[in-house]
C-alpha positions in Angstrom: -134.4 -247.8 -121.8 -135.6 -245.8 -124.9 -133.5 -242.9 -125.6 -135.2 -239.5 -126.8 -133.9 -238.1 -130.4 -133.8 -234.1 -130.9 -136.7 -233.2 -132.5 -136.6 -233.6 -136.4 -138.4 -231.6 -139.1 -141.0 -233.9 -140.9 -139.8 -232.2 -144.3 -136.4 -233.9 -143.4 -137.7 -237.4 -143.0 -137.1 -239.7 -146.0 -139.9 -241.3 -148.0 -138.9 -244.7 -146.7 -140.2 -243.6 -143.3 -143.4 -241.7 -144.3 -146.8 -243.3 -144.2 -148.2 -243.5 -147.8 -150.9 -240.8 -148.7 -154.3 -242.6 -149.2 -154.6 -242.5 -153.0 -151.3 -244.0 -153.6 -150.8 -247.8 -153.9 -148.4 -248.7 -150.9 -146.1 -250.7 -153.1 -145.8 -247.7 -155.5 -145.1 -245.4 -152.7 -142.2 -247.6 -151.3 -141.2 -249.0 -154.6 -137.5 -247.6 -154.1 -137.1 -248.8 -150.6 -139.0 -251.8 -149.8 -140.2 -254.8 -151.9 -143.3 -256.0 -149.9 -145.9 -254.8 -147.7 -147.8 -256.9 -145.3 -151.0 -255.3 -143.6 -151.2 -256.1 -140.0 -154.6 -256.2 -138.5 -154.9 -254.5 -134.9 -156.5 -257.2 -132.9 -159.5 -257.3 -130.9 -158.8 -257.8 -127.1 -159.9 -258.6 -123.6 -158.4 -257.5 -120.5 -159.2 -259.5 -117.2 -161.4 -257.6 -114.7 -162.3 -255.0 -117.3 -164.8 -254.4 -120.1 -165.7 -251.6 -122.5 -168.8 -250.9 -120.2 -166.5 -250.6 -116.8 -163.4 -249.2 -118.3 -164.0 -247.2 -121.5 -160.9 -247.1 -123.5 -159.7 -245.1 -126.8 -160.9 -241.9 -128.5 -163.9 -240.3 -127.0 -166.2 -239.4 -130.0 -168.8 -236.8 -129.5 -171.7 -236.4 -132.0 -174.0 -233.4 -132.4 -173.6 -230.1 -134.5 -170.4 -228.1 -134.4 -171.7 -225.6 -131.9 -172.7 -228.2 -129.2 -169.4 -230.2 -129.7 -167.6 -227.0 -129.3 -169.3 -225.9 -126.3 -168.6 -229.4 -124.6 -164.9 -229.1 -125.3 -164.8 -225.4 -124.2 -166.6 -226.5 -120.9 -164.0 -229.4 -120.4 -166.8 -232.2 -120.9 -164.3 -234.6 -122.4 -164.1 -237.4 -119.7 -166.4 -240.4 -119.3 -167.7 -241.6 -116.1 -166.3 -245.2 -116.8 -163.0 -244.1 -118.2 -160.2 -246.7 -118.0 -157.2 -246.4 -115.5 -154.6 -243.9 -116.7 -152.3 -246.9 -116.7 -154.5 -249.1 -118.8 -152.1 -249.5 -121.8 -149.8 -250.9 -119.5 -152.7 -253.2 -118.1 -153.5 -254.2 -121.7 -149.9 -255.1 -122.5 -149.1 -257.0 -119.5 -152.4 -258.9 -119.0 -154.6 -258.6 -122.2 -155.4 -261.1 -124.7 -155.5 -260.5 -128.4 -158.4 -261.9 -130.4 -158.2 -262.4 -134.1 -160.7 -260.8 -136.5 -161.4 -264.2 -138.2 -162.4 -265.6 -134.6 -165.0 -262.5 -134.4 -166.1 -262.7 -137.7 -167.2 -266.5 -137.2 -168.8 -265.6 -133.9 -171.1 -263.2 -135.3 -172.0 -265.1 -138.4 -170.0 -263.0 -141.0 -169.2 -265.0 -144.2 -168.0 -262.1 -146.2 -164.7 -261.0 -144.7 -164.3 -258.1 -146.8 -167.6 -256.5 -145.5 -166.9 -257.5 -142.1 -163.6 -255.9 -142.1 -165.1 -252.6 -143.4 -167.7 -252.7 -140.7 -165.0 -253.2 -137.8 -163.2 -250.2 -139.2 -166.2 -248.1 -139.5 -167.4 -249.1 -136.2 -164.1 -248.3 -134.6 -163.7 -244.9 -136.0 -167.4 -244.3 -135.4 -168.2 -244.0 -139.3 -171.4 -244.8 -141.0 -171.8 -248.5 -141.9 -174.9 -247.9 -144.1 -178.4 -249.8 -143.6 -177.0 -252.9 -145.5 -174.7 -253.5 -142.9 -176.8 -252.2 -139.8 -177.7 -255.9 -138.9 -173.9 -257.1 -138.8 -172.9 -254.1 -137.0 -175.5 -254.5 -134.3 -174.3 -258.1 -134.0 -170.8 -257.2 -133.4 -171.7 -254.5 -131.0 -173.9 -257.0 -129.1 -171.1 -259.9 -129.1 -168.5 -257.3 -127.9 -170.9 -256.2 -125.0 -171.7 -259.8 -124.1 -168.2 -260.8 -124.0 -166.2 -257.9 -122.6 -164.3 -257.7 -126.0 -162.7 -254.3 -127.0 -162.7 -253.1 -130.6 -159.1 -252.9 -132.3 -157.2 -249.7 -131.2 -156.7 -247.3 -133.9 -153.9 -244.8 -135.4 -151.0 -246.5 -133.3 -149.1 -249.6 -132.1 -151.7 -251.3 -130.0 -150.7 -252.2 -126.6 -152.0 -255.6 -126.9 -149.8 -256.2 -130.0 -146.4 -254.8 -128.5 -145.1 -258.2 -127.3 -146.0 -259.8 -130.6 -144.0 -257.0 -132.3 -141.1 -257.7 -130.0 -141.1 -261.5 -130.7 -141.3 -260.8 -134.4 -138.2 -258.4 -134.2 -136.4 -261.0 -132.0 -136.9 -263.5 -134.6 -135.5 -261.4 -137.4 -132.4 -260.7 -135.1 -133.2 -256.9 -134.5 -131.9 -255.6 -131.2 -132.8 -251.9 -131.4 -135.4 -249.9 -133.5 -136.4 -246.3 -133.7 -140.0 -245.2 -132.7 -141.8 -242.5 -134.5 -144.9 -240.3 -134.1 -147.4 -239.7 -136.8 -145.6 -236.6 -138.4 -142.0 -238.1 -137.8 -140.8 -235.1 -135.9 -140.7 -236.8 -132.7 -138.3 -240.1 -132.4 -136.5 -242.2 -130.0 -134.1 -245.2 -130.1 -135.5 -248.1 -128.2 -134.3 -251.7 -127.4 -136.3 -254.3 -128.7 -136.5 -255.8 -124.9 -138.7 -252.9 -124.2 -141.4 -254.8 -125.9 -141.3 -257.6 -123.5 -144.6 -258.1 -121.5 -143.4 -257.2 -118.1 -142.3 -253.7 -119.2 -144.8 -250.8 -119.3 -146.5 -250.0 -122.6 -143.9 -248.3 -125.0 -144.6 -245.0 -126.1 -143.1 -241.4 -127.2 -143.4 -238.3 -124.8 -146.6 -236.5 -125.4 -147.6 -238.1 -128.7 -148.7 -241.4 -130.3 -146.3 -244.1 -131.2 -147.2 -244.6 -134.9 -144.1 -246.3 -136.4 -141.2 -248.7 -135.7 -138.4 -248.7 -138.1 -135.1 -250.4 -138.5 -132.9 -251.3 -141.5 -135.1 -252.9 -144.2 -138.2 -252.6 -142.1 -141.0 -250.1 -141.4 -144.1 -250.8 -139.5 -146.5 -247.7 -139.7 -150.1 -246.9 -138.7 -152.3 -244.1 -140.4 -154.8 -241.8 -139.0 -158.1 -243.3 -138.4 -157.0 -246.8 -139.4 -157.1 -250.3 -137.6 -154.2 -252.0 -139.4 -150.5 -251.4 -139.6 -148.6 -251.4 -143.0 -145.3 -253.5 -142.4 -143.0 -252.7 -145.2 -140.1 -255.0 -146.0 -137.0 -255.6 -148.2 -136.8 -258.9 -149.9 -134.1 -259.9 -147.3 -136.3 -259.2 -144.2 -139.1 -260.9 -145.8 -137.1 -264.0 -146.3 -135.6 -264.0 -142.8 -139.1 -264.3 -141.2 -142.5 -264.7 -142.5 -144.6 -262.1 -140.6 -147.8 -264.2 -141.0 -146.1 -266.3 -138.4 -146.7 -263.7 -135.7 -149.6 -261.3 -137.1 -153.1 -261.7 -138.5 -153.2 -260.0 -141.7 -152.6 -260.3 -145.6 -149.9 -259.0 -148.2 -150.8 -256.0 -150.1 -151.2 -256.2 -153.8 -150.2 -253.7 -156.4 -153.7 -251.8 -156.1 -153.7 -251.7 -152.3 -153.7 -248.2 -150.8 -153.1 -247.2 -147.3 -156.7 -246.7 -146.8 -157.0 -250.6 -146.6 -160.8 -250.9 -146.0 -162.5 -248.1 -147.9 -163.9 -247.0 -150.1 -166.0 -249.6 -151.3 -163.8 -249.9 -154.7 -160.8 -250.7 -152.6 -158.9 -253.9 -153.0 -160.6 -256.8 -150.8 -159.0 -257.0 -147.4 -159.2 -260.5 -147.7 -156.9 -260.8 -150.5 -154.3 -263.2 -148.8 -151.1 -265.1 -149.9 
């Protein structure tokens, strides 16, 4: 069972627990605390008996001018007719199947992984992919619709990735971790066994689970992003190679926490 901590002030949280600012290379941000950063891609996923059309899941994005959006919010029109069940994260964790980005890229005929990764990111957060990427965006959406594929979750530890995180931590010899919200003012101790697939989705009371930490390790997700940053000391990296568990790549000296944008950012495909 996870144990709540008293609320902490974000200002009291050490830098080694903070998510890097967008304009700072991640290796520079954590240079006094960690030696390596592995970018963990949040998987696409499928859930038996459900599709995005029958069970919409994830943030609801409303387009239009500010006045129209505010009116909808004030009227309480914030639910979709096909909203997924309230316990959908539990269902995802216990029955869902992760699908690799590379598999989806191949299925839609994407030969440029860097370009594909940015389209996935923009499509997930309802960003503008641009006219040059319109065809690939359409192909990606069509593939998801035809195969019941959910886009990667954003901003947090995805339910479909929980069991993989648990297996990775077990391989490292870690028995207990600390869970954090975005601003690090809410946290709780949690045994690694909570990540096992038969358990409900792990979370925080009233907030998103955006980071997991233990000595020598921090796995953190930033706002509007579909990849986690796994910061490791030398000792932790050499215990277990995260590439054996997660689809992703090692951060370079130029990689910032906004991994897939802007266009001048380091290529997502820069791998070991």
